[in-house]
C-alpha positions in Angstrom: -91.1 -40.4 62.7 -89.6 -37.4 64.5 -88.7 -37.8 68.1 -91.2 -36.1 70.1 -94.1 -38.6 68.3 -95.6 -40.9 70.7 -96.5 -44.6 69.9 -99.8 -45.7 72.0 -100.0 -49.3 70.2 -98.4 -51.8 72.6 -94.9 -52.6 72.7 -93.5 -56.0 74.3 -89.6 -56.4 75.3 -88.1 -59.2 76.3 -84.4 -59.1 77.4 -81.6 -60.5 79.4 -77.8 -61.4 79.1 -76.8 -64.0 76.9 -78.0 -67.9 76.6 -80.3 -67.2 79.3 -83.4 -68.9 77.0 -84.6 -65.7 75.7 -84.7 -67.5 72.1 -87.6 -70.6 72.7 -89.5 -68.5 74.9 -89.7 -65.5 72.9 -91.4 -67.6 70.3 -93.6 -69.0 72.6 -94.5 -65.8 73.4 -94.9 -64.8 70.3 -97.3 -67.6 69.4 -99.3 -66.8 71.9 -99.7 -62.9 71.8 -99.4 -62.8 68.5 -96.5 -61.1 68.1 -93.8 -60.3 65.7 -90.5 -60.5 66.5 -87.7 -57.7 66.0 -84.3 -58.5 66.8 -82.1 -56.4 69.5 -79.2 -57.8 68.8 -75.7 -56.1 67.5 -74.5 -59.4 66.0 -77.6 -60.7 64.3 -77.7 -57.9 61.4 -75.0 -59.6 60.2 -75.3 -62.0 57.1 -72.9 -65.3 57.1 -72.2 -65.2 61.0 -75.3 -67.5 62.0 -73.1 -70.3 64.7 -71.5 -67.6 66.5 -74.4 -65.4 67.1 -76.6 -68.1 68.0 -78.6 -67.0 65.5 -82.6 -68.0 65.3 -83.0 -71.3 61.9 -84.7 -70.7 59.6 -87.3 -73.0 60.7 -88.1 -71.2 63.8 -88.3 -67.5 61.5 -90.6 -69.4 59.7 -92.7 -70.4 62.5 -92.6 -66.8 63.6 -92.0 -63.7 61.6 -88.6 -62.1 62.5 -87.2 -58.7 61.6 -83.9 -57.2 61.9 -81.5 -60.4 61.0 -79.4 -60.8 57.9 -79.3 -56.8 57.2 -76.2 -55.7 56.5 -72.4 -57.8 55.3 -70.0 -58.1 58.2 -67.7 -55.4 56.7 -70.9 -53.3 56.7 -71.0 -50.8 59.3 -74.3 -50.9 61.5 -74.5 -49.2 64.7 -77.2 -47.7 67.3 -78.8 -45.1 64.9 -78.9 -47.8 62.2 -80.6 -49.8 64.6 -83.3 -47.3 65.6 -84.2 -46.5 62.0 -85.0 -50.4 61.2 -86.7 -51.4 64.3 -88.8 -48.0 64.4 -89.8 -48.9 60.8 -90.3 -52.5 61.9 -92.5 -51.7 64.6 -94.8 -49.6 62.7 -95.5 -52.2 60.1 -96.6 -55.0 62.6 -98.6 -52.2 64.0 -99.8 -51.8 60.7 -100.9 -55.6 60.4 -102.5 -55.8 63.2 -99.8 -57.6 65.5 -97.6 -56.8 68.6 -94.0 -56.2 68.3 -91.7 -58.4 70.6 -88.4 -56.8 70.9 -85.9 -59.5 72.1 -82.2 -59.5 72.5 -79.1 -58.6 74.7 -77.7 -55.5 72.8 -78.6 -53.0 76.2 -77.2 -50.0 74.0 -79.6 -50.4 71.3 -82.7 -51.5 73.3 -82.1 -47.7 75.3 -81.5 -45.8 71.9 -85.0 -46.9 70.7 -86.7 -45.9 74.3 -84.5 -42.6 75.2 -83.1 -41.7 71.8 -79.9 -40.8 70.2 -77.6 -39.1 71.9 -77.5 -35.7 69.5 -75.0 -32.5 69.1 -71.7 -34.7 69.2 -70.0 -34.7 65.5 -66.9 -36.6 64.4 -63.5 -35.9 64.3 -61.6 -37.7 62.0 -58.2 -35.8 62.4 -58.3 -36.9 66.6 -60.0 -40.2 65.1 -56.8 -41.0 63.0 -54.2 -40.1 66.0 -56.3 -42.5 68.3 -56.0 -45.0 65.8 -52.5 -44.5 65.2 -52.0 -44.9 69.2 -54.1 -47.9 68.9 -51.7 -49.6 66.6 -48.4 -48.8 68.5 -49.4 -48.8 72.4 -52.4 -51.2 72.5 -56.2 -51.6 73.8 -54.8 -51.9 77.4 -52.6 -48.4 77.2 -56.0 -46.7 75.9 -58.8 -48.2 78.1 -56.1 -47.4 80.8 -56.4 -43.9 79.4 -60.2 -43.5 79.2 -60.5 -44.9 83.1 -58.9 -42.0 83.9 -61.0 -39.5 82.0 -64.5 -41.3 81.8 -64.3 -43.9 84.6 -68.3 -44.6 83.4 -67.7 -45.0 79.9 -64.9 -47.6 80.6 -66.7 -50.0 82.8 -69.2 -50.6 80.0 -66.7 -50.4 77.2 -64.7 -53.7 76.8 -60.5 -52.8 76.0 -61.3 -55.2 73.4 -64.6 -53.1 71.6 -61.8 -50.5 70.2 -64.6 -49.0 67.8 -66.3 -47.4 71.1 -62.9 -47.2 72.7 -61.8 -44.9 70.4 -65.1 -43.3 70.3 -65.4 -42.4 73.8 -61.8 -41.1 73.5 -62.2 -38.9 70.9 -65.4 -37.5 72.2 -63.6 -36.3 75.3 -60.7 -35.1 73.5 -62.8 -33.1 71.0 -65.5 -31.5 73.8 -63.6 -31.6 76.7 -66.6 -34.0 78.2 -66.8 -37.6 79.1 -69.4 -39.5 76.9 -71.2 -40.7 79.7 -71.7 -37.0 80.4 -73.5 -36.5 76.7 -75.5 -39.6 77.4 -76.7 -38.1 80.8 -77.2 -34.5 79.7 -79.2 -36.2 76.5 -81.0 -38.5 79.1 -82.4 -35.0 80.9 -83.7 -33.6 78.0 -85.6 -36.9 76.5 -89.1 -37.2 75.3 -91.4 -40.3 75.6 -92.0 -42.4 72.5 -93.6 -45.7 73.9 -96.5 -45.5 75.8 -97.8 -48.5 76.1 -94.8 -50.9 76.5 -94.3 -53.6 78.8 -90.2 -54.3 79.4 -89.3 -57.4 81.0 -85.7 -58.7 81.8 -85.4 -62.2 82.1 -82.9 -63.5 85.1 -81.8 -66.4 87.4 -79.3 -67.4 89.4 -75.4 -66.6 88.5 -74.7 -70.8 88.5 -77.4 -71.6 86.7 -76.5 -69.0 83.9 -72.7 -70.2 83.5 -74.4 -73.9 83.3 -76.0 -72.3 80.0 -73.1 -70.6 78.4 -70.8 -72.8 79.0 -72.8 -75.6 77.0 -73.9 -73.1 74.5 -70.0 -72.4 74.1 -69.5 -76.5 73.4 -73.1 -76.2 71.1 -71.2 -73.3 69.0 -68.0 -75.2 69.1 -69.8 -78.7 67.7 -71.8 -77.3 65.3 -69.4 -75.9 63.2 -67.9 -72.2 64.5 -64.6 -72.9 63.0 -65.7 -73.7 59.6 -68.0 -70.4 59.8 -64.9 -68.8 60.5 -63.1 -70.0 58.2 -65.8 -69.3 55.9 -66.2 -66.1 56.3 -62.1 -65.6 55.9 -62.4 -67.1 52.7 -65.2 -64.8 51.5 -62.9 -61.8 52.1 -63.7 -60.7 55.5 -60.9 -59.9 57.5 -60.5 -60.7 61.2 -59.8 -57.0 61.9 -63.6 -56.3 61.2 -65.6 -54.9 63.8 -68.1 -57.6 63.3 -65.2 -60.3 63.3 -63.7 -59.2 66.5 -66.7 -59.7 68.6 -67.0 -62.5 71.0 -66.7 -66.6 69.2 -65.3 -64.7 66.7 -62.0 -63.4 67.5 -61.4 -66.7 69.4 -61.8 -68.7 66.8 -59.8 -66.6 64.4 -57.0 -66.5 67.1 -57.2 -70.8 67.1 -57.2 -70.8 63.6 -53.5 -68.1 63.7 -52.5 -70.6 66.1 -52.6 -68.6 69.4 -54.5 -71.0 71.3 -55.3 -74.7 71.1 -58.8 -75.4 71.1 -59.1 -76.5 75.0 -57.8 -72.8 75.5 -60.4 -71.4 73.0 -62.9 -73.0 75.0 -62.0 -71.8 78.1 -61.5 -68.0 77.1 -64.4 -68.1 74.9 -67.1 -69.5 77.5 -65.1 -66.9 80.2 -65.6 -63.8 77.9 -69.0 -64.9 77.6 -69.4 -64.6 81.2 -68.0 -61.5 81.4 -70.2 -60.1 78.8 -73.2 -60.7 80.7 -72.0 -59.5 83.2 -71.8 -56.7 81.1 -75.0 -56.7 79.8 -76.6 -56.8 83.5 -74.7 -54.0 84.6 -76.0 -52.0 81.2 -79.7 -53.3 82.0 -79.3 -52.6 85.8 -79.7 -49.1 84.9 -83.3 -49.2 83.0 -85.8 -48.9 86.2 -88.7 -49.4 83.3 -87.8 -53.0 83.3 -89.8 -55.7 85.2 -87.4 -58.2 86.3 -88.6 -62.6 86.2 -87.1 -65.8 86.5 -86.3 -66.7 83.2 -88.1 -70.4 84.7 -91.1 -69.1 86.0 -93.1 -69.0 82.0 -96.5 -68.9 84.5 -95.7 -65.5 86.4 -94.4 -64.2 82.7 -97.4 -64.9 80.9 -99.3 -63.3 83.8 -97.9 -60.4 83.7 -98.1 -59.7 79.8 -101.9 -61.0 80.1 -102.4 -58.5 82.7 -100.5 -55.9 81.0 -102.6 -56.8 77.6 -105.8 -56.4 79.5 -105.3 -52.9 80.4 -103.9 -51.9 76.6 -107.2 -53.0 75.4 
């Protein structure tokens, strides 16, 4: 399917920060509105990583068909381009069954890539990447992130210093092209073509206090549900803690605990703290999307009314 094509069939989007309550609400909406769910989550694509990603259970997947979960192994590369390819295929299949795709998750980059298209024309620069990788090893991510702040503050604000894959990519693009990654994206945005003509995008929100309580509860639940055993199992399978997937929130923290860098209370404190920071970054990503209709996560009646009204217009 080319970028110039327009999809007229309805597509529903439900996004929001981690731990806000997307999963159960998406299941309820999928049942009511005859949807199949397409995960918009950069971590749930990985097999064997269930607890730390808050992946929907087997029972929940039996309740409603889910797509883009357990797609690749933790040592395989998966990025926004892979997501767009797989999501477009899933959306087409769901429409072919006469049902509505419900895209739900918290990875704003993936949603933006799907709706607006991928930034084109930026190649790979292996020599520059190798030099940056060596500098990362010798100087550390703090130093490289400071450099990114100096040459591309917009990208630096959305890329965490621990996300070394994207940190190196941003520096690689600037050094190779002389233009910040954020400018490449902005230029592409000006040239984008509409892909979805019948899409309702709902963003879930709640008070900061409630969200933080939910994050604290999820952190405790993950640790109590066997996150340590899950990470031990991944390492036993041969998946290095240095892998991109294993550097994600939760997995990185548990690896540090297993390496005796932190005790368990400190691991829980830092995991909750970093998850709160991640939620803030998610809000920043989604705030840049003017098409999102923001609704309180607890106001199920208003959410359903909005979808009903949109469905009526979509017929």
